[in-house]
Each structure stands twice: as C-alpha cells, then as structure tokens.
C-alpha positions in Angstrom: -38.0 -4.6 28.1 -38.7 -2.3 25.1 -36.1 0.3 26.3 -33.4 -2.5 26.6 -34.0 -3.6 23.0 -33.8 0.0 21.7 -30.7 0.6 23.7 -29.1 -2.6 22.3 -29.9 -1.5 18.7 -28.5 2.0 19.3 -25.3 0.5 20.8 -24.9 -1.9 17.9 -25.4 0.9 15.3 -22.8 3.1 17.1 -20.3 0.3 17.1 -20.7 -0.3 13.4 -20.2 3.4 12.7 -17.2 3.6 15.0 -15.5 0.6 13.4 -16.4 1.8 9.9 -14.9 5.2 10.7 -11.4 3.6 11.2 -10.7 3.2 7.5 -11.1 5.3 4.4 -10.3 4.1 0.9 -10.6 5.5 -2.6 -10.0 2.9 -5.3 -10.2 3.1 -9.1 -11.4 -0.1 -10.7 -8.5 -1.6 -12.6 -8.7 -2.9 -16.1 -7.7 -6.6 -16.5 -3.9 -6.6 -16.2 -1.9 -9.3 -17.9 -0.2 -11.6 -15.4 2.3 -12.9 -18.1 3.8 -9.4 -18.6 6.8 -8.4 -16.5 5.9 -6.9 -13.2 8.3 -4.7 -11.2 7.9 -3.5 -7.7 9.2 0.1 -7.7 9.9 2.2 -4.6 7.1 3.3 -2.4 8.2 6.8 -1.6 8.2 7.6 2.1 6.5 10.9 3.1 5.8 9.8 6.6 7.9 10.7 9.6 9.0 7.1 10.1 12.4 6.1 8.6 12.2 3.3 6.1 8.4 3.1 6.1 8.5 2.8 2.3 10.7 -0.2 2.4 8.5 -1.8 5.1 5.4 -1.2 3.0 7.2 -2.6 -0.1 7.7 -5.9 1.7 4.0 -6.2 2.4 3.0 -5.2 -1.1 5.3 -7.8 -2.6 3.9 -10.5 -0.4 0.3 -9.6 -1.1 0.9 -9.5 -4.8 2.6 -12.8 -4.7 -0.4 -14.2 -2.9 -2.5 -12.9 -5.8 -0.5 -15.0 -8.3 2.2 -12.6 -9.3 5.0 -14.9 -8.6 7.4 -13.3 -11.1 7.3 -9.9 -9.5 10.8 -8.4 -9.8 12.0 -5.7 -7.4 14.3 -2.8 -8.4 17.8 -3.1 -7.0 18.0 -1.2 -3.7 21.5 0.0 -4.5 23.2 0.4 -7.8 26.9 -0.5 -8.2 28.0 3.2 -8.3 26.3 3.9 -5.0 28.5 4.6 -2.1 25.8 5.6 0.3 22.1 4.8 0.3 19.8 7.2 -1.6 17.9 9.4 0.8 16.1 11.5 -1.8 12.8 9.7 -2.4 12.1 11.3 -5.8 15.6 10.5 -7.1 15.4 6.9 -5.7 12.1 6.5 -7.6 13.5 8.0 -10.8 16.5 5.8 -10.8 14.4 2.7 -10.1 12.0 3.6 -13.0 15.0 4.2 -15.3 16.3 0.8 -14.3 12.9 -0.9 -14.9 12.6 0.7 -18.4 15.9 -0.9 -19.4 15.3 -4.3 -17.7 11.6 -5.0 -17.3 9.3 -2.7 -19.4 6.0 -4.1 -18.3 3.9 -3.0 -15.3 5.3 -1.2 -12.3 3.7 -1.1 -8.8 4.6 2.0 -6.9 3.1 4.6 -4.5 3.6 6.7 -1.4 3.6 6.1 2.3 1.8 9.1 3.8 1.4 7.8 7.4 3.1 5.0 9.2 3.1 5.4 12.9 1.6 4.7 16.3 -0.6 7.6 17.5 0.4 9.2 20.7 -1.9 8.8 23.6 -2.9 6.1 26.1 -3.8 3.5 23.5 -1.1 4.1 20.9 -3.3 3.0 18.0 -1.5 2.2 14.7 -2.2 4.5 11.8 -1.3 3.9 8.1 -1.9 6.0 5.0 -0.9 4.7 1.6 -1.3 5.6 -2.1 -0.7 2.8 -4.6 -0.4 2.9 -8.4 0.1 0.4 -11.2 1.8 2.1 -14.1 2.9 1.1 -17.6 6.6 1.4 -17.2 7.3 2.2 -20.8 4.8 5.1 -21.2 4.5 6.1 -17.5 0.7 6.0 -17.8 -1.2 5.3 -14.6 -3.4 2.2 -15.2 -4.8 1.9 -11.6 -4.6 3.9 -8.4 -5.9 3.6 -4.9 -5.5 5.7 -1.7 -6.5 4.8 1.8 -5.9 5.2 5.4 -6.6 3.0 8.4 -6.1 3.1 12.1 -6.2 0.1 14.3 -7.0 -0.6 17.9 -4.4 0.0 20.7 -3.3 -3.7 20.8 -2.9 -4.1 17.0 0.4 -4.0 15.2 1.3 -1.4 12.7 2.1 -4.1 10.0 -1.2 -5.8 10.7 -3.1 -2.6 10.2 -1.1 -2.0 7.0 -2.0 -5.5 5.7 -5.7 -4.9 6.2 -5.4 -1.6 4.3 -3.4 -3.2 1.5 -6.0 -6.0 1.2 -8.7 -3.4 0.8 -6.7 -1.4 -1.8 -5.3 -4.3 -3.8 -8.6 -6.2 -3.8 -9.7 -4.4 -6.9 -6.7 -5.3 -9.0 -7.8 -7.8 -11.7 -5.0 -10.0 -13.0 -5.7 -12.4 -15.9 -3.5 -14.9 -17.6 
C-alpha cells in the first residue's frame, strides 16, 4: 500500500508541474489608476502570423476592462475618413490611433502587442497565445503599467478561451479607483 500512496503523490506533483508549465506571465504592479479619467483602447499591434489577431485580442481586452468597471472605454476609429484601404502597417496604425487619442481623449491608453495567436501543429492542435499589454499616459507617452505573458491550452480548448485566461491573469493586477 505504501508504494501506491507514493505513486499517487508523484503523479499529483507531476500534474501540477505540467499544468503550471502551460502559462508564463510577467506583470508589473500598477499604481492606482483613476477610473474617472478618459480611457482609450489603442491598437494591439499584431506580430503573430495570424491575420487580424490584434483586432481579436482588442475585443477581448475591451470586454474584460468593461467587466472591471471601465464602462466609458473609448476605442480609436478603425478607419479615418481619408482612408481608402485598411492600414496594414502596424506601427503606422498605432501612431495614427495615438495621435487621434491625443486630440480627442488625453487620458489613459491601453495598448500592446500580440506575439502569438495560433493553434499549434500536431495531433492535439493546442491553442497558444502570447501577449504584451501596456497602460500609458496618452499625453506624455509614459508607460504606467505593463505585463507580458504566454499561455497554451489543451487540445479541445478554444483559442479565444485560452486568450481570456491569459488576459485575466495579466489584467488582474490593474488597480482602478474612483
């Protein structure tokens, strides 16, 4: 009986290590941010190989910040009146959105990068997400808070569900006060 107990403990420890190895996060503790200031969701620049991953992540970030009480979160206009075609240069899209925010809503800006957004190849096709998030002072450009993380899910999980779990971990440290 003793061997069975030891084996059970070893299996449990291995499972904990395996599950814990599926996510990595680095989060800076945020100062208390004023909920009453204007908040703008700026582009999440897409550096993954998946088209429109930045826009997909933006939708999730906006929803999660809304759940945290930021109901007046404004989003940059996806296209400006002089645009004929969508902007494909990520840096230029970000710069234009930041310029727009400086003119219309100089408060906090939520931005970042999508580093990975895909299903891994292989028999299980696990979802994999890598994100960097920042909260900046729009007027000065100063980074007030930043977080980076990656997470992979199990073969039957969705990519957006894996992204939500990672975003919950990353945004959990953002302190918003009235």
